[in-house]
C-alpha positions in Angstrom: -39.5 11.8 26.2 -40.7 10.0 23.1 -38.9 12.5 20.9 -35.7 12.1 22.9 -35.8 8.3 22.6 -36.5 8.6 18.9 -33.4 10.7 18.5 -31.3 8.3 20.5 -32.6 5.4 18.4 -31.6 7.1 15.2 -28.2 7.8 16.6 -27.8 4.2 17.8 -28.8 2.8 14.4 -26.4 5.2 12.7 -23.5 4.0 14.9 -24.5 0.4 14.3 -24.3 0.9 10.5 -20.9 2.7 10.9 -19.5 -0.2 12.9 -20.8 -2.7 10.3 -19.0 -0.6 7.7 -15.7 -1.4 9.5 -16.3 -5.1 9.0 -16.5 -4.5 5.2 -12.8 -3.8 5.2 -12.4 -7.6 4.9 -14.0 -7.4 1.4 -13.7 -3.9 0.0 -10.2 -2.6 -0.9 -9.2 1.0 -0.4 -8.8 1.6 -4.1 -12.5 0.9 -4.6 -13.9 2.5 -1.5 -11.4 3.9 1.1 -14.0 5.3 3.5 -14.6 2.0 5.3 -10.9 2.0 6.1 -11.3 5.5 7.4 -14.1 4.3 9.7 -11.8 1.8 11.3 -9.8 4.6 12.9 -12.9 5.6 14.9 -13.8 2.1 16.0 -12.9 2.6 19.7 -15.1 5.7 20.0 -17.9 4.1 18.0 -18.0 0.9 20.1 -17.9 2.8 23.4 -20.9 5.0 22.4 -22.7 1.9 21.1 -22.3 0.1 24.4 -23.4 3.2 26.4 -26.6 3.5 24.3 -27.3 -0.2 24.6 -27.1 0.2 28.4 -29.5 3.1 28.1 -32.1 0.9 26.4 -31.6 -1.8 29.0 -32.4 0.6 31.9 -35.3 2.0 29.8 -36.8 -1.5 29.8 -37.1 -1.4 26.0 -37.1 -4.7 24.0 -34.9 -3.0 21.4 -32.1 -3.4 24.0 -32.0 -7.2 23.1 -31.8 -6.3 19.4 -28.8 -4.1 19.9 -27.2 -6.6 22.3 -27.6 -9.4 19.7 -26.2 -7.1 17.0 -23.3 -6.3 19.2 -22.1 -9.9 19.2 -20.8 -9.2 15.7 -18.1 -6.9 17.2 -16.7 -9.3 19.9 -13.7 -10.3 17.8 -13.0 -6.7 16.6 -13.0 -5.5 20.2 -10.6 -8.3 21.2 -8.1 -6.9 18.7 -7.9 -3.7 20.9 -8.6 -5.1 24.4 -8.3 -8.7 25.4 -8.1 -10.9 28.5 -6.8 -14.3 27.5 -5.6 -17.0 29.9 -1.8 -17.4 30.4 -0.4 -20.4 28.6 2.7 -22.5 29.3 5.3 -24.3 27.1 8.8 -23.9 25.8 9.5 -20.6 24.1 10.7 -18.6 21.1 10.9 -14.9 22.2 10.1 -12.4 19.4 10.3 -8.6 19.8 8.9 -6.1 17.3 9.8 -2.4 17.7 9.7 0.7 15.7 12.7 2.7 17.0 11.7 6.0 15.3 15.2 6.1 13.9 16.6 6.8 17.4 14.8 10.1 17.5 14.3 9.9 21.3 17.7 8.6 22.2 19.5 6.0 20.1 22.0 5.5 22.8 19.3 3.9 25.0 17.8 1.6 22.3 20.8 -0.8 22.0 21.2 -1.6 25.7 17.4 -2.0 26.1 17.1 -4.4 23.2 20.1 -6.4 24.3 18.6 -6.7 27.8 15.5 -8.4 26.3 17.5 -11.5 25.4 15.2 -12.2 22.5 15.6 -15.0 19.9 14.5 -12.6 17.1 14.3 -8.8 17.0 12.3 -7.2 14.2 12.9 -3.5 14.0 11.4 -0.7 11.9 12.5 2.8 11.1 15.9 1.6 12.1 18.2 3.2 9.5 21.5 4.6 10.8 21.4 2.9 14.2 24.4 0.6 14.9 24.0 -2.4 17.2 26.9 -4.4 18.7 25.2 -7.4 20.2 27.3 -10.4 20.9 26.0 -13.6 19.4 23.5 -12.0 17.1 23.3 -12.3 13.3 21.9 -9.4 11.4 19.8 -8.9 8.2 19.9 -5.2 7.6 19.1 -3.9 4.0 19.2 -0.1 3.5 15.4 0.3 3.8 14.9 1.0 7.5 14.1 -2.5 8.7 16.5 -4.8 10.7 16.2 -8.4 11.8 18.6 -9.6 14.5 18.7 -13.2 15.7 20.7 -15.5 17.9 20.0 -18.3 15.4 21.1 -19.3 12.0 19.9 -17.2 9.1 19.1 -19.5 6.1 18.2 -16.8 3.6 17.0 -13.2 3.4 15.1 -11.2 0.8 13.9 -7.6 0.5 10.2 -7.6 -0.5 10.8 -5.1 -3.2 8.0 -3.8 -5.6 8.6 -3.5 -9.3 6.8 -0.2 -9.2 9.4 2.2 -7.7 6.7 4.6 -6.6 5.7 2.0 -3.9 7.7 2.0 -0.7 9.5 -1.2 0.2 7.0 -2.8 2.6 9.3 -5.3 4.4 12.1 -7.8 4.8 11.7 -11.6 4.6 14.2 -13.7 6.7 14.2 -17.5 7.0 15.7 -18.5 10.4 16.4 -22.0 11.8 15.5 -22.2 15.5 15.9 -25.5 17.4 16.1 -27.5 14.2 13.0 -25.9 12.6 12.9 -23.2 10.0 10.6 -20.2 10.3 9.9 -17.4 7.9 10.0 -14.0 9.7 8.6 -11.0 7.8 9.4 -7.6 9.2 6.8 -5.2 8.0 6.8 -1.4 7.7 3.9 -0.1 5.7 3.9 3.4 4.2 3.7 6.0 7.0 1.2 8.9 7.2 3.8 11.4 8.3 1.5 13.3 10.6 2.6 16.1 12.9 0.8 16.6 16.2 -0.4 20.0 15.2 -2.1 18.5 12.1 -4.5 16.4 14.3 -4.8 18.7 17.3 -8.2 20.6 17.2 -8.8 24.0 18.8 -11.7 26.4 19.2 -11.5 27.8 15.7 -14.1 26.0 13.6 -12.7 27.0 10.2 -9.2 25.9 11.2 -10.5 22.6 12.5 -12.4 21.9 9.3 -9.3 22.6 7.2 -7.3 20.3 9.5 -9.8 17.4 9.1 -9.8 17.8 5.3 -6.0 17.8 5.2 -5.9 14.7 7.3 -8.4 12.9 5.1 -6.5 14.0 2.0 -3.4 12.3 3.4 -5.1 9.2 4.7 -6.8 8.0 1.6 -3.8 8.0 -0.8 -1.8 6.2 1.9 -4.6 3.5 2.2 -4.3 2.9 -1.5 -0.5 2.6 -1.3 -1.0 0.1 1.6 -3.2 -2.0 -0.7 -0.3 -2.6 -3.1 2.1 -3.3 -0.3 -0.3 -5.8 1.3 -0.4 -7.7 -2.0 3.4 -8.0 -2.0 3.5 -9.2 1.6 0.7 -11.7 1.0 2.8 -13.3 -1.7 5.7 -13.8 0.7 3.3 -15.4 3.2 1.4 -17.6 0.8 4.6 -18.8 -0.9 6.4 -19.7 2.3 7.3 -23.4 2.8 7.8 -22.7 6.5 5.6 -21.4 9.4 5.4 -17.6 9.2 5.8 -15.0 11.9 4.7 -11.7 10.6 5.5 -8.6 12.7 6.0 -4.9 12.4 4.5 -1.4 12.1 1.5 -1.7 9.8 0.5 2.0 10.2 -3.0 0.6 10.3 -5.5 -0.1 13.1 -7.4 -3.3 13.8 -10.5 -3.9 11.7 -8.8 -2.1 8.8 -8.3 -3.5 5.3 -4.6 -4.0 6.1 -5.4 -6.0 9.2 -7.9 -8.3 7.6 -5.8 -9.1 4.6 -2.4 -9.5 6.3 -3.9 -11.6 9.1 -5.7 -13.9 6.7 -4.7 -17.5 7.5 -2.6 -16.3 10.5 -3.3 -15.7 14.2 -3.1 -12.4 16.0 -0.8 -13.1 19.0 -2.6 -10.5 21.0 -6.0 -12.1 20.5 -4.4 -15.5 21.4 -2.4 -14.5 24.4 -2.7 -10.8 25.2 -4.2 -9.2 28.3 -5.3 -5.6 28.7 -4.8 -3.0 26.0 -2.8 -3.5 22.8 -2.2 0.2 22.3 1.3 0.5 21.0 1.7 4.0 19.5 1.7 6.6 22.2 2.3 10.0 20.6 -1.4 10.8 20.6 -3.9 10.6 23.5 -6.2 8.6 21.2 -5.7 4.8 21.7 -3.9 3.5 18.6 -2.7 0.0 17.9 -0.6 -0.2 14.8 2.2 -2.7 15.8 1.4 -6.4 15.4 2.8 -9.9 15.6 1.0 -12.6 13.7 1.9 -16.3 13.2 0.9 -19.4 11.3 -1.6 -21.5 13.1 1.0 -24.2 13.7 2.8 -21.7 16.0 1.2 -21.0 19.3 1.5 -17.7 21.1 1.8 -18.2 24.9 2.3 -14.6 26.0 2.0 -11.0 24.7 3.4 -7.9 26.2 3.4 -4.2 25.2 6.2 -2.7 27.3 5.0 0.7 28.4 7.8 1.1 30.9 10.1 2.6 28.2 9.7 5.8 26.1 12.7 5.6 23.8 10.5 5.8 20.7 7.0 7.0 19.8 6.1 3.3 19.7 6.2 0.8 22.6 8.1 -2.5 22.0 5.9 -5.6 21.6 7.2 -9.0 22.9 5.6 -12.3 22.1 6.6 -15.7 23.3 5.7 -18.7 21.1 5.6 -22.3 22.0 8.0 -24.5 20.1 5.6 -27.4 20.6 3.0 -26.0 18.2 -0.6 -26.9 18.6 
């Protein structure tokens, strides 16, 4: 029994250090050490195993249970980025929707009527090239880069966040919109995709084939993380230079606790953490829980509700809807 407990202790300590590694994404960029960002992909599995092993020590009446429970407090906020149970809040509203339409690959005819039915103040869409919308009363910012912003309100200005280095994909669209007499800067984000096929990540009973698949996935992940770092720098400039409150939304192609999450959310608030309930999983093509769609806002803008609409499957992403209070904080 002692040998078994020793093995469990070593495993538990190993998982603790791996979880702590995900926190280092706040400080270590992918171009220096991309493996911390890779760890963030496995955070849900790591934290579940960590909790199970902590419960094991509790029922074993071992003092080390308190050590692991105390260490686990460091992961409360990271867990809330995946699963949260905040109280509902009231107030007047600005309704914002972010949705990766997958270029209409699952039925572009259904996307338009669905979005129109939401009656949102602002729609921020990604992978939207080639889809035509005919919404009465909406203005459109739609450069030829696969992002679209639709709004019922007055567009003051718009700007493509375009890198000087042409090898870097355009990461987003900046649109300043006047709503109820106040101007907000909306930034529609679409970070470089990984372009995975399901067969690439589906393991089977062949060990050699699985090993090759894992190596191929890692080879694709790490260069993309590095591209994201350059894109994040450009988006941060649009945020930091804004004279208006910012609402940042879109498909980050990055999970919570990643480098992208930490650096894009800096100085902003995650609407899900503030007002979400349940799971924030937004990408549903794989069985593994993945949250890559986000809505952040300046601290002067208060999220009062957050919804991932899992009732529709017109894309490989679920639409995300947030209502903000116009009364601020």
